[in-house]
MOPAC internal coordinates of N, CA, C and O (Angstrom, degrees):
PM7 1SCF
backbone

  N    0.0000 0     0.00 0     0.00 0    0    0    0
  C    1.3998 1     0.00 0     0.00 0    1    0    0
  C    1.5003 1   111.49 1     0.00 0    2    1    0
  O    1.2310 1   120.48 1   132.01 1    3    2    1
  N    1.3082 1   116.69 1   -47.99 1    3    2    1
  C    1.4729 1   120.27 1   179.85 1    5    3    2
  C    1.5386 1   113.11 1   -64.71 1    6    5    3
  O    1.2310 1   120.61 1   143.16 1    7    6    5
  N    1.3231 1   116.43 1   -36.84 1    7    6    5
  C    1.4526 1   116.64 1  -178.04 1    9    7    6
  C    1.5239 1   110.44 1   -75.28 1   10    9    7
  O    1.2310 1   119.13 1   159.10 1   11   10    9
  N    1.3101 1   119.26 1   -20.90 1   11   10    9
  C    1.4653 1   124.32 1  -177.08 1   13   11   10
  C    1.4978 1   110.54 1   -89.29 1   14   13   11
  O    1.2310 1   116.71 1   155.55 1   15   14   13
  N    1.3228 1   123.87 1   -24.45 1   15   14   13
  C    1.4340 1   128.51 1  -175.54 1   17   15   14
  C    1.5043 1   112.07 1  -112.99 1   18   17   15
  O    1.2310 1   122.74 1   -67.55 1   19   18   17
  N    1.3163 1   112.35 1   112.45 1   19   18   17
  C    1.4960 1   117.97 1   177.09 1   21   19   18
  C    1.4703 1   110.56 1  -133.92 1   22   21   19
  O    1.2310 1   116.71 1   -32.33 1   23   22   21
  N    1.2200 1   123.86 1   147.67 1   23   22   21
  C    1.5087 1   124.44 1    -6.89 1   25   23   22
  C    1.4216 1   112.25 1   -82.44 1   26   25   23
  O    1.2310 1   121.60 1   -16.97 1   27   26   25
  N    1.3759 1   114.55 1   163.03 1   27   26   25
  C    1.4593 1   124.46 1   167.09 1   29   27   26
  C    1.4873 1   108.03 1   -88.90 1   30   29   27
  O    1.2310 1   119.60 1   -26.26 1   31   30   29
  N    1.3102 1   118.38 1   153.74 1   31   30   29
  C    1.4762 1   121.51 1   178.61 1   33   31   30
  C    1.4918 1   108.48 1  -112.22 1   34   33   31
  O    1.2310 1   120.66 1   -56.51 1   35   34   33
  N    1.3950 1   116.35 1   123.49 1   35   34   33
  C    1.4310 1   122.51 1  -175.25 1   37   35   34
  C    1.5449 1   107.09 1  -107.27 1   38   37   35
  O    1.2310 1   121.73 1   -52.05 1   39   38   37
  N    1.3139 1   114.30 1   127.95 1   39   38   37
  C    1.5114 1   121.78 1   178.62 1   41   39   38
  C    1.5185 1   108.47 1  -112.15 1   42   41   39
  O    1.2310 1   121.90 1   -49.32 1   43   42   41
  N    1.3305 1   113.98 1   130.68 1   43   42   41
  C    1.4549 1   121.67 1   174.68 1   45   43   42
  C    1.5160 1   106.20 1  -130.07 1   46   45   43
  O    1.2310 1   122.70 1    -6.37 1   47   46   45
  N    1.3867 1   112.43 1   173.63 1   47   46   45
  C    1.4789 1   121.44 1   176.96 1   49   47   46
  C    1.4978 1   107.42 1  -148.54 1   50   49   47
  O    1.2310 1   121.46 1   -36.64 1   51   50   49
  N    1.3591 1   114.81 1   143.36 1   51   50   49
  C    1.4443 1   119.02 1   176.04 1   53   51   50
  C    1.5300 1   109.07 1   -73.29 1   54   53   51
  O    1.2310 1   120.61 1    -2.55 1   55   54   53
  N    1.3267 1   116.44 1   177.45 1   55   54   53
  C    1.4537 1   118.92 1   179.16 1   57   55   54
  C    1.5108 1   112.27 1   -63.45 1   58   57   55
  O    1.2310 1   120.37 1   155.46 1   59   58   57
  N    1.3979 1   116.89 1   -24.54 1   59   58   57
  C    1.4302 1   122.73 1   175.89 1   61   59   58
  C    1.4815 1   114.60 1   -90.93 1   62   61   59
  O    1.2310 1   121.65 1  -177.35 1   63   62   61
  N    1.2899 1   114.45 1     2.65 1   63   62   61
  C    1.5386 1   119.18 1   172.71 1   65   63   62
  C    1.5858 1   113.73 1    90.73 1   66   65   63
  O    1.2310 1   120.37 1  -167.28 1   67   66   65
  N    1.3869 1   116.90 1    12.72 1   67   66   65
  C    1.4105 1   119.42 1   176.03 1   69   67   66
  C    1.5039 1   107.45 1   -74.25 1   70   69   67
  O    1.2310 1   120.76 1   -61.98 1   71   70   69
  N    1.3769 1   116.15 1   118.02 1   71   70   69
  C    1.5242 1   119.42 1  -178.85 1   73   71   70
  C    1.5260 1   113.91 1   -78.45 1   74   73   71
  O    1.2310 1   122.11 1   -16.01 1   75   74   73
  N    1.3154 1   113.56 1   163.99 1   75   74   73
  C    1.4397 1   124.15 1   172.43 1   77   75   74
  C    1.5011 1   106.67 1  -153.80 1   78   77   75
  O    1.2310 1   121.33 1   -48.44 1   79   78   77
  N    1.3358 1   115.06 1   131.56 1   79   78   77
  C    1.5086 1   119.53 1   174.90 1   81   79   78
  C    1.4620 1   106.24 1  -124.55 1   82   81   79
  O    1.2310 1   120.18 1   -44.84 1   83   82   81
  N    1.3420 1   117.26 1   135.16 1   83   82   81
  C    1.4696 1   122.48 1  -176.66 1   85   83   82
  C    1.5388 1   110.22 1  -143.26 1   86   85   83
  O    1.2310 1   121.29 1   -46.49 1   87   86   85
  N    1.3151 1   115.14 1   133.51 1   87   86   85
  C    1.5293 1   118.45 1   177.21 1   89   87   86
  C    1.5162 1   108.39 1   -76.42 1   90   89   87
  O    1.2310 1   122.53 1   -36.18 1   91   90   89
  N    1.3534 1   112.76 1   143.82 1   91   90   89
  C    1.5360 1   121.17 1  -176.13 1   93   91   90
  C    1.5091 1   106.20 1  -129.34 1   94   93   91
  O    1.2310 1   120.38 1   -74.65 1   95   94   93
  N    1.3008 1   116.87 1   105.35 1   95   94   93
  C    1.4495 1   121.46 1   171.30 1   97   95   94
  C    1.5170 1   117.56 1   -74.59 1   98   97   95
  O    1.2310 1   121.49 1   172.59 1   99   98   97
  N    1.2888 1   114.76 1    -7.41 1   99   98   97
  C    1.4620 1   121.42 1  -176.51 1  101   99   98
  C    1.5142 1   112.80 1  -101.62 1  102  101   99
  O    1.2310 1   119.40 1  -175.94 1  103  102  101
  N    1.3455 1   118.76 1     4.06 1  103  102  101
  C    1.4172 1   121.78 1  -173.30 1  105  103  102
  C    1.5022 1   113.39 1   -62.13 1  106  105  103
  O    1.2310 1   119.36 1   -48.72 1  107  106  105
  N    1.4316 1   118.82 1   131.28 1  107  106  105
  C    1.4164 1   120.57 1  -175.55 1  109  107  106
  C    1.5243 1   111.18 1  -150.13 1  110  109  107
  O    1.2310 1   120.63 1   -26.50 1  111  110  109
  N    1.3337 1   116.40 1   153.50 1  111  110  109
  C    1.4600 1   123.27 1   174.86 1  113  111  110
  C    1.5725 1   107.32 1   -83.12 1  114  113  111
  O    1.2310 1   123.02 1   -47.12 1  115  114  113
  N    1.3174 1   111.82 1   132.88 1  115  114  113
  C    1.5036 1   119.07 1   177.46 1  117  115  114
  C    1.5363 1   109.01 1   -97.61 1  118  117  115
  O    1.2310 1   119.07 1   134.77 1  119  118  117
  N    1.3288 1   119.38 1   -45.23 1  119  118  117
  C    1.3862 1   125.47 1   178.54 1  121  119  118
  C    1.5573 1   108.84 1  -164.26 1  122  121  119
  O    1.2310 1   119.25 1    11.18 1  123  122  121
  N    1.2803 1   119.03 1  -168.82 1  123  122  121
  C    1.4691 1   122.64 1  -174.36 1  125  123  122
  C    1.5331 1   112.70 1   -66.25 1  126  125  123
  O    1.2310 1   118.93 1   163.55 1  127  126  125
  N    1.3526 1   119.64 1   -16.45 1  127  126  125
  C    1.4189 1   125.33 1  -174.58 1  129  127  126
  C    1.5249 1   112.49 1  -119.21 1  130  129  127
  O    1.2310 1   118.54 1   174.52 1  131  130  129
  N    1.2965 1   120.38 1    -5.48 1  131  130  129
  C    1.4563 1   120.84 1  -173.59 1  133  131  130
  C    1.4599 1   113.80 1  -142.07 1  134  133  131
  O    1.2310 1   118.35 1   -39.07 1  135  134  133
  N    1.3756 1   120.76 1   140.93 1  135  134  133
  C    1.3906 1   130.26 1   170.89 1  137  135  134
  C    1.5195 1   106.06 1  -124.29 1  138  137  135
  O    1.2310 1   121.48 1   -14.45 1  139  138  137
  N    1.3344 1   114.78 1   165.55 1  139  138  137
  C    1.5216 1   120.67 1  -178.38 1  141  139  138
  C    1.4447 1   110.80 1  -153.52 1  142  141  139
  O    1.2310 1   122.05 1   -17.72 1  143  142  141
  N    1.4137 1   113.68 1   162.28 1  143  142  141
  C    1.4394 1   121.10 1   167.95 1  145  143  142
  C    1.4954 1   110.20 1  -147.91 1  146  145  143
  O    1.2310 1   119.96 1   -15.78 1  147  146  145
  N    1.2598 1   117.68 1   164.22 1  147  146  145
  C    1.5061 1   123.70 1  -179.41 1  149  147  146
  C    1.5568 1   105.28 1   -93.78 1  150  149  147
  O    1.2310 1   123.79 1   -42.00 1  151  150  149
  N    1.3550 1   110.33 1   138.00 1  151  150  149
  C    1.4805 1   115.16 1   175.11 1  153  151  150
  C    1.5378 1   106.03 1   -98.43 1  154  153  151
  O    1.2310 1   121.28 1   -67.09 1  155  154  153
  N    1.3593 1   115.16 1   112.91 1  155  154  153
  C    1.4666 1   121.57 1  -174.21 1  157  155  154
  C    1.5363 1   107.64 1  -110.43 1  158  157  155
  O    1.2310 1   120.26 1   129.34 1  159  158  157
  N    1.2540 1   117.11 1   -50.66 1  159  158  157
  C    1.5007 1   124.44 1  -176.76 1  161  159  158
  C    1.4865 1   112.36 1  -145.36 1  162  161  159
  O    1.2310 1   120.67 1  -119.74 1  163  162  161
  N    1.3034 1   116.32 1    60.26 1  163  162  161
  C    1.4954 1   117.46 1  -172.65 1  165  163  162
  C    1.5353 1   109.82 1  -133.33 1  166  165  163
  O    1.2310 1   117.97 1  -116.25 1  167  166  165
  N    1.2932 1   121.47 1    63.75 1  167  166  165
  C    1.4512 1   118.99 1  -175.08 1  169  167  166
  C    1.5794 1   111.15 1   -66.53 1  170  169  167
  O    1.2310 1   118.50 1   149.77 1  171  170  169
  N    1.3183 1   120.46 1   -30.23 1  171  170  169
  C    1.4782 1   123.00 1   176.05 1  173  171  170
  C    1.5418 1   110.61 1   -63.35 1  174  173  171
  O    1.2310 1   121.03 1   137.94 1  175  174  173
  N    1.3411 1   115.64 1   -42.06 1  175  174  173
  C    1.4682 1   118.14 1  -178.28 1  177  175  174
  C    1.5006 1   108.78 1   -69.18 1  178  177  175
  O    1.2310 1   119.04 1   135.72 1  179  178  177
  N    1.2996 1   119.43 1   -44.28 1  179  178  177
  C    1.5164 1   120.78 1  -179.13 1  181  179  178
  C    1.4508 1   111.05 1   -64.39 1  182  181  179
  O    1.2310 1   119.22 1   135.61 1  183  182  181
  N    1.3370 1   119.10 1   -44.39 1  183  182  181
  C    1.4568 1   123.38 1  -177.55 1  185  183  182
  C    1.5698 1   109.51 1   -57.83 1  186  185  183
  O    1.2310 1   121.20 1   135.39 1  187  186  185
  N    1.3774 1   115.31 1   -44.61 1  187  186  185
  C    1.4336 1   121.38 1   178.09 1  189  187  186
  C    1.5428 1   112.94 1   -65.91 1  190  189  187
  O    1.2310 1   121.36 1   136.34 1  191  190  189
  N    1.3325 1   115.01 1   -43.66 1  191  190  189
  C    1.4905 1   116.25 1   179.82 1  193  191  190
  C    1.4764 1   113.40 1   -66.14 1  194  193  191
  O    1.2310 1   119.35 1   153.31 1  195  194  193
  N    1.3552 1   118.85 1   -26.69 1  195  194  193
  C    1.4888 1   121.18 1   175.73 1  197  195  194
  C    1.4977 1   107.99 1   -67.83 1  198  197  195
  O    1.2310 1   118.03 1   146.71 1  199  198  197
  N    1.2735 1   121.36 1   -33.29 1  199  198  197
  C    1.4582 1   123.33 1   178.00 1  201  199  198
  C    1.4528 1   116.53 1   -87.01 1  202  201  199
  O    1.2310 1   120.57 1   148.27 1  203  202  201
  N    1.3478 1   116.52 1   -31.73 1  203  202  201
  C    1.4335 1   124.44 1  -171.85 1  205  203  202
  C    1.5476 1   110.95 1  -151.29 1  206  205  203
  O    1.2310 1   120.70 1   -79.09 1  207  206  205
  N    1.3352 1   116.26 1   100.91 1  207  206  205
  C    1.4989 1   116.79 1  -173.49 1  209  207  206
  C    1.5232 1   117.19 1   -74.36 1  210  209  207
  O    1.2310 1   119.58 1   179.69 1  211  210  209
  N    1.3565 1   118.40 1    -0.31 1  211  210  209
  C    1.4591 1   119.84 1  -178.58 1  213  211  210
  C    1.5645 1   107.84 1   -74.45 1  214  213  211
  O    1.2310 1   121.99 1   -42.28 1  215  214  213
  N    1.2789 1   113.79 1   137.72 1  215  214  213
  C    1.4934 1   120.92 1  -177.14 1  217  215  214
  C    1.5050 1   108.13 1  -139.79 1  218  217  215
  O    1.2310 1   122.85 1   -26.58 1  219  218  217
  N    1.3599 1   112.15 1   153.42 1  219  218  217
  C    1.4906 1   120.15 1   171.80 1  221  219  218
  C    1.5365 1   104.59 1  -132.81 1  222  221  219
  O    1.2310 1   122.46 1   -40.02 1  223  222  221
  N    1.3213 1   112.89 1   139.98 1  223  222  221
  C    1.4757 1   121.81 1  -179.33 1  225  223  222
  C    1.4868 1   109.24 1  -126.78 1  226  225  223
  O    1.2310 1   121.02 1   -44.12 1  227  226  225
  N    1.3446 1   115.66 1   135.88 1  227  226  225
  C    1.5014 1   121.76 1   174.33 1  229  227  226
  C    1.5321 1   106.60 1  -114.68 1  230  229  227
  O    1.2310 1   121.01 1   -55.54 1  231  230  229
  N    1.2707 1   115.68 1   124.46 1  231  230  229
  C    1.4550 1   125.41 1   171.14 1  233  231  230
  C    1.5301 1   105.30 1  -106.35 1  234  233  231
  O    1.2310 1   120.18 1   -68.98 1  235  234  233
  N    1.2852 1   117.26 1   111.02 1  235  234  233
  C    1.4904 1   119.11 1  -167.41 1  237  235  234
  C    1.5215 1   109.66 1  -134.49 1  238  237  235
  O    1.2310 1   120.18 1   -53.54 1  239  238  237
  N    1.3050 1   117.26 1   126.46 1  239  238  237
  C    1.4622 1   122.95 1  -179.67 1  241  239  238
  C    1.4782 1   106.09 1  -103.74 1  242  241  239
  O    1.2310 1   119.50 1   -71.81 1  243  242  241
  N    1.3998 1   118.55 1   108.19 1  243  242  241
  C    1.4820 1   122.84 1  -176.06 1  245  243  242
  C    1.4862 1   111.41 1   -65.77 1  246  245  243
  O    1.2310 1   118.37 1   157.91 1  247  246  245
  N    1.3536 1   120.72 1   -22.09 1  247  246  245
  C    1.4342 1   121.62 1  -179.19 1  249  247  246
  C    1.4731 1   111.64 1   -71.82 1  250  249  247
  O    1.2310 1   118.70 1   146.56 1  251  250  249
  N    1.3377 1   120.08 1   -33.44 1  251  250  249
  C    1.4737 1   122.58 1  -178.24 1  253  251  250
  C    1.5264 1   112.49 1  -115.12 1  254  253  251
  O    1.2310 1   119.11 1   168.11 1  255  254  253
  N    1.3084 1   119.31 1   -11.89 1  255  254  253
  C    1.4540 1   127.84 1  -176.04 1  257  255  254
  C    1.5714 1   109.38 1    63.13 1  258  257  255
  O    1.2310 1   122.10 1  -156.78 1  259  258  257
  N    1.3597 1   113.59 1    23.22 1  259  258  257
  C    1.4573 1   117.35 1   173.05 1  261  259  258
  C    1.5684 1   111.62 1  -102.45 1  262  261  259
  O    1.2310 1   122.31 1    -6.34 1  263  262  261
  N    1.2800 1   113.18 1   173.66 1  263  262  261
  C    1.4558 1   118.02 1   178.11 1  265  263  262
  C    1.4717 1   113.21 1   157.74 1  266  265  263
  O    1.2310 1   118.70 1    36.26 1  267  266  265
  N    1.3502 1   120.08 1  -143.74 1  267  266  265
  C    1.5115 1   120.64 1  -178.33 1  269  267  266
  C    1.5531 1   104.68 1  -158.50 1  270  269  267
  O    1.2310 1   122.30 1   -24.08 1  271  270  269
  N    1.2520 1   113.20 1   155.92 1  271  270  269
  C    1.4526 1   125.60 1   176.18 1  273  271  270
  C    1.5466 1   105.17 1  -116.37 1  274  273  271
  O    1.2310 1   119.79 1   -51.47 1  275  274  273
  N    1.3566 1   118.01 1   128.53 1  275  274  273
  C    1.4534 1   121.08 1  -179.85 1  277  275  274
  C    1.4464 1   108.00 1  -122.72 1  278  277  275
  O    1.2310 1   119.79 1   -47.21 1  279  278  277
  N    1.3577 1   118.01 1   132.79 1  279  278  277
  C    1.4660 1   121.30 1   176.72 1  281  279  278
  C    1.5683 1   107.92 1  -118.04 1  282  281  279
  O    1.2310 1   119.65 1   -34.81 1  283  282  281
  N    1.2961 1   118.27 1   145.19 1  283  282  281
  C    1.4704 1   116.38 1   178.60 1  285  283  282
  C    1.5095 1   110.60 1  -177.49 1  286  285  283
  O    1.2310 1   123.39 1     9.65 1  287  286  285
  N    1.3261 1   111.10 1  -170.35 1  287  286  285
  C    1.5285 1   119.13 1  -178.92 1  289  287  286
  C    1.5092 1   108.09 1  -116.76 1  290  289  287
  O    1.2310 1   122.63 1   -51.80 1  291  290  289
  N    1.2487 1   112.56 1   128.20 1  291  290  289
  C    1.5405 1   118.52 1  -175.21 1  293  291  290
  C    1.5101 1   113.16 1   -93.24 1  294  293  291
  O    1.2310 1   121.78 1   -28.72 1  295  294  293
  N    1.2970 1   114.20 1   151.28 1  295  294  293
  C    1.4863 1   122.60 1   173.58 1  297  295  294
  C    1.5253 1   106.12 1  -129.42 1  298  297  295
  O    1.2310 1   121.29 1   -49.57 1  299  298  297
  N    1.3356 1   115.14 1   130.43 1  299  298  297
  C    1.4514 1   122.33 1   175.08 1  301  299  298
  C    1.5110 1   107.39 1   -85.11 1  302  301  299
  O    1.2310 1   120.14 1   -54.25 1  303  302  301
  N    1.3828 1   117.35 1   125.75 1  303  302  301
  C    1.4290 1   123.71 1  -178.37 1  305  303  302
  C    1.5621 1   108.68 1  -120.17 1  306  305  303
  O    1.2310 1   122.76 1   -53.97 1  307  306  305
  N    1.3167 1   112.31 1   126.03 1  307  306  305
  C    1.4779 1   116.62 1  -178.17 1  309  307  306
  C    1.5016 1   116.49 1  -116.41 1  310  309  307
  O    1.2310 1   120.86 1  -172.91 1  311  310  309
  N    1.3562 1   115.96 1     7.09 1  311  310  309
  C    1.4464 1   120.74 1   175.33 1  313  311  310
  C    1.5646 1   106.64 1  -157.35 1  314  313  311
  O    1.2310 1   120.36 1    -8.16 1  315  314  313
  N    1.3428 1   116.92 1   171.84 1  315  314  313
  C    1.4535 1   122.33 1   177.08 1  317  315  314
  C    1.4964 1   113.74 1    98.05 1  318  317  315
  O    1.2310 1   120.07 1     5.23 1  319  318  317
  N    1.3020 1   117.47 1  -174.77 1  319  318  317
  C    1.5134 1   125.68 1  -169.61 1  321  319  318
  C    1.5069 1   109.38 1   -63.10 1  322  321  319
  O    1.2310 1   119.73 1   132.23 1  323  322  321
  N    1.3096 1   118.11 1   -47.77 1  323  322  321
  C    1.4677 1   120.41 1  -176.74 1  325  323  322
  C    1.5196 1   110.07 1   -63.08 1  326  325  323
  O    1.2310 1   119.33 1   131.94 1  327  326  325
  N    1.2703 1   118.89 1   -48.06 1  327  326  325
  C    1.4837 1   123.65 1   178.10 1  329  327  326
  C    1.5220 1   111.26 1   -56.18 1  330  329  327
  O    1.2310 1   121.92 1   132.68 1  331  330  329
  N    1.3383 1   113.93 1   -47.32 1  331  330  329
  C    1.4695 1   120.93 1  -177.04 1  333  331  330
  C    1.5010 1   109.47 1   -66.83 1  334  333  331
  O    1.2310 1   119.37 1   145.40 1  335  334  333
  N    1.3231 1   118.81 1   -34.60 1  335  334  333
  C    1.4448 1   123.04 1   176.17 1  337  335  334
  C    1.5057 1   111.34 1   -61.41 1  338  337  335
  O    1.2310 1   119.95 1   134.19 1  339  338  337
  N    1.2581 1   117.70 1   -45.81 1  339  338  337
  C    1.4595 1   122.47 1   178.11 1  341  339  338
  C    1.5055 1   110.20 1   -66.02 1  342  341  339
  O    1.2310 1   118.82 1   136.75 1  343  342  341
  N    1.3236 1   119.85 1   -43.25 1  343  342  341
  C    1.4371 1   122.43 1   179.87 1  345  343  342
  C    1.5343 1   109.52 1   -59.87 1  346  345  343
  O    1.2310 1   119.97 1   136.16 1  347  346  345
  N    1.3355 1   117.67 1   -43.84 1  347  346  345
  C    1.4557 1   121.85 1   177.40 1  349  347  346
  C    1.4972 1   115.07 1   -61.72 1  350  349  347
  O    1.2310 1   121.63 1   144.88 1  351  350  349
  N    1.3657 1   114.49 1   -35.12 1  351  350  349
  C    1.4700 1   120.36 1  -178.59 1  353  351  350
  C    1.5085 1   111.12 1   -70.51 1  354  353  351
  O    1.2310 1   120.38 1   141.85 1  355  354  353
  N    1.2947 1   116.88 1   -38.15 1  355  354  353
  C    1.5151 1   119.24 1  -175.93 1  357  355  354
  C    1.4756 1   114.23 1   -98.84 1  358  357  355
  O    1.2310 1   118.48 1   174.05 1  359  358  357
  N    1.3792 1   120.50 1    -5.95 1  359  358  357
  C    1.4669 1   120.38 1   177.56 1  361  359  358
  C    1.5796 1   112.87 1   -58.68 1  362  361  359
  O    1.2310 1   120.61 1   134.70 1  363  362  361
  N    1.2769 1   116.44 1   -45.30 1  363  362  361
  C    1.5497 1   118.02 1   178.16 1  365  363  362
  C    1.4871 1   113.20 1   -54.68 1  366  365  363
  O    1.2310 1   121.53 1   150.29 1  367  366  365
  N    1.3723 1   114.67 1   -29.71 1  367  366  365
  C    1.4670 1   120.46 1  -176.98 1  369  367  366
  C    1.5494 1   109.19 1   -87.94 1  370  369  367
  O    1.2310 1   119.63 1   179.92 1  371  370  369
  N    1.2436 1   118.31 1    -0.08 1  371  370  369
  C    1.4828 1   124.86 1  -178.95 1  373  371  370
  C    1.5548 1   112.36 1    60.57 1  374  373  371
  O    1.2310 1   123.68 1  -144.25 1  375  374  373
  N    1.3529 1   110.54 1    35.75 1  375  374  373
  C    1.4419 1   119.15 1   176.34 1  377  375  374
  C    1.5044 1   111.85 1  -107.67 1  378  377  375
  O    1.2310 1   119.54 1   -50.02 1  379  378  377
  N    1.3225 1   118.49 1   129.98 1  379  378  377
  C    1.4604 1   123.88 1  -178.98 1  381  379  378
  C    1.4858 1   111.88 1   -86.81 1  382  381  379
  O    1.2310 1   118.66 1   -58.67 1  383  382  381
  N    1.3061 1   120.15 1   121.33 1  383  382  381
  C    1.4078 1   125.50 1   174.34 1  385  383  382
  C    1.5167 1   108.64 1   -89.49 1  386  385  383
  O    1.2310 1   121.09 1   -56.59 1  387  386  385
  N    1.3252 1   115.52 1   123.41 1  387  386  385
  C    1.4996 1   121.04 1  -175.36 1  389  387  386
  C    1.5249 1   109.68 1   -89.89 1  390  389  387
  O    1.2310 1   120.50 1   147.54 1  391  390  389
  N    1.3420 1   116.64 1   -32.46 1  391  390  389
  C    1.4186 1   121.97 1  -179.62 1  393  391  390
  C    1.5108 1   111.62 1  -166.29 1  394  393  391
  O    1.2310 1   119.31 1   -14.96 1  395  394  393
  N    1.2917 1   118.92 1   165.04 1  395  394  393
  C    1.4356 1   122.96 1   174.10 1  397  395  394
  C    1.4999 1   105.07 1  -109.73 1  398  397  395
  O    1.2310 1   119.66 1   -37.59 1  399  398  397
  N    1.3146 1   118.25 1   142.41 1  399  398  397
  C    1.4509 1   124.18 1   175.42 1  401  399  398
  C    1.4355 1   108.78 1  -111.78 1  402  401  399
  O    1.2310 1   120.51 1   -62.45 1  403  402  401
  N    1.3431 1   116.62 1   117.55 1  403  402  401
  C    1.4355 1   124.89 1  -178.77 1  405  403  402
  C    1.5247 1   106.52 1  -105.54 1  406  405  403
  O    1.2310 1   120.60 1   -53.59 1  407  406  405
  N    1.4139 1   116.46 1   126.41 1  407  406  405
  C    1.4016 1   116.51 1   179.64 1  409  407  406
  C    1.4890 1   109.86 1  -115.09 1  410  409  407
  O    1.2310 1   121.16 1   -49.69 1  411  410  409
  N    1.3650 1   115.38 1   130.31 1  411  410  409
  C    1.4440 1   123.16 1   173.70 1  413  411  410
  C    1.5192 1   105.13 1   -84.59 1  414  413  411
  O    1.2310 1   121.99 1   -65.70 1  415  414  413
  N    1.3192 1   113.80 1   114.30 1  415  414  413
  C    1.4443 1   122.86 1  -176.60 1  417  415  414
  C    1.5479 1   113.85 1   -70.81 1  418  417  415
  O    1.2310 1   119.55 1   -58.37 1  419  418  417
  N    1.3132 1   118.46 1   121.63 1  419  418  417
  C    1.4879 1   123.63 1  -178.56 1  421  419  418
  C    1.4835 1   109.71 1  -104.23 1  422  421  419
  O    1.2310 1   119.40 1   147.43 1  423  422  421
  N    1.3494 1   118.75 1   -32.57 1  423  422  421
  C    1.4310 1   123.18 1  -179.52 1  425  423  422
  C    1.5205 1   111.55 1  -151.65 1  426  425  423
  O    1.2310 1   120.53 1   -34.59 1  427  426  425
  N    1.2957 1   116.59 1   145.41 1  427  426  425
  C    1.4450 1   125.66 1   174.80 1  429  427  426
  C    1.5384 1   111.28 1  -130.38 1  430  429  427
  O    1.2310 1   119.71 1   -51.51 1  431  430  429
  N    1.2603 1   118.17 1   128.49 1  431  430  429
  C    1.4496 1   119.28 1   173.26 1  433  431  430
  C    1.5490 1   109.45 1  -123.80 1  434  433  431
  O    1.2310 1   121.65 1   -61.54 1  435  434  433
  N    1.3381 1   114.46 1   118.46 1  435  434  433
  C    1.4392 1   117.36 1   178.39 1  437  435  434
  C    1.5400 1   111.46 1   -81.22 1  438  437  435
  O    1.2310 1   121.53 1   -44.04 1  439  438  437
  N    1.4013 1   114.69 1   135.96 1  439  438  437
  C    1.4372 1   121.68 1   177.61 1  441  439  438
  C    1.5461 1   105.87 1  -106.52 1  442  441  439
  O    1.2310 1   118.81 1   -80.55 1  443  442  441
  N    1.3140 1   119.87 1    99.45 1  443  442  441
  C    1.4483 1   122.00 1  -175.01 1  445  443  442
  C    1.5642 1   108.26 1   -65.03 1  446  445  443
  O    1.2310 1   121.84 1   -30.53 1  447  446  445
  N    1.3755 1   114.09 1   149.47 1  447  446  445
  C    1.4618 1   115.16 1   177.18 1  449  447  446
  C    1.5060 1   111.16 1   -60.47 1  450  449  447
  O    1.2310 1   121.20 1   -33.98 1  451  450  449
  N    1.3427 1   115.31 1   146.02 1  451  450  449
  C    1.4237 1   122.44 1   177.71 1  453  451  450
  C    1.5190 1   110.12 1   -85.83 1  454  453  451
  O    1.2310 1   120.64 1   -46.15 1  455  454  453
  N    1.2976 1   116.39 1   133.85 1  455  454  453
  C    1.4109 1   120.47 1   178.58 1  457  455  454
  C    1.5871 1   109.78 1   -72.76 1  458  457  455
  O    1.2310 1   123.02 1   -43.71 1  459  458  457
  N    1.3236 1   111.82 1   136.29 1  459  458  457
  C    1.4499 1   114.30 1   179.08 1  461  459  458
  C    1.5574 1   109.86 1  -119.36 1  462  461  459
  O    1.2310 1   120.56 1   -20.95 1  463  462  461
  N    1.2813 1   116.53 1   159.05 1  463  462  461
  C    1.4508 1   119.43 1   173.91 1  465  463  462
  C    1.4641 1   113.44 1   102.47 1  466  465  463
  O    1.2310 1   120.10 1   180.00 1  467  466  465

């Protein structure tokens, strides 16, 4: 589902509760316990994550109204395999990846497609 639906929407909040929501076209599953995205142009997201690593992600398919909600704790990664993978993915597009955000998944809620008709 995550690979098929893009972008995902990432919500963060500062330590004082100031929210930020940002679309992420790079959102991907790493394994059964982690998801990740590339930080390309998201200063609000990064500022909030530095103060408060809690994050919520919505993967939503407007055609079916289905998707999932993911909650977890984010880690900002600026080197290593995951970071290099994102850099390689976006280099052909001339987009600079500043960091990779790896999320340890704490909770997932599936939103089943709504029946129409």
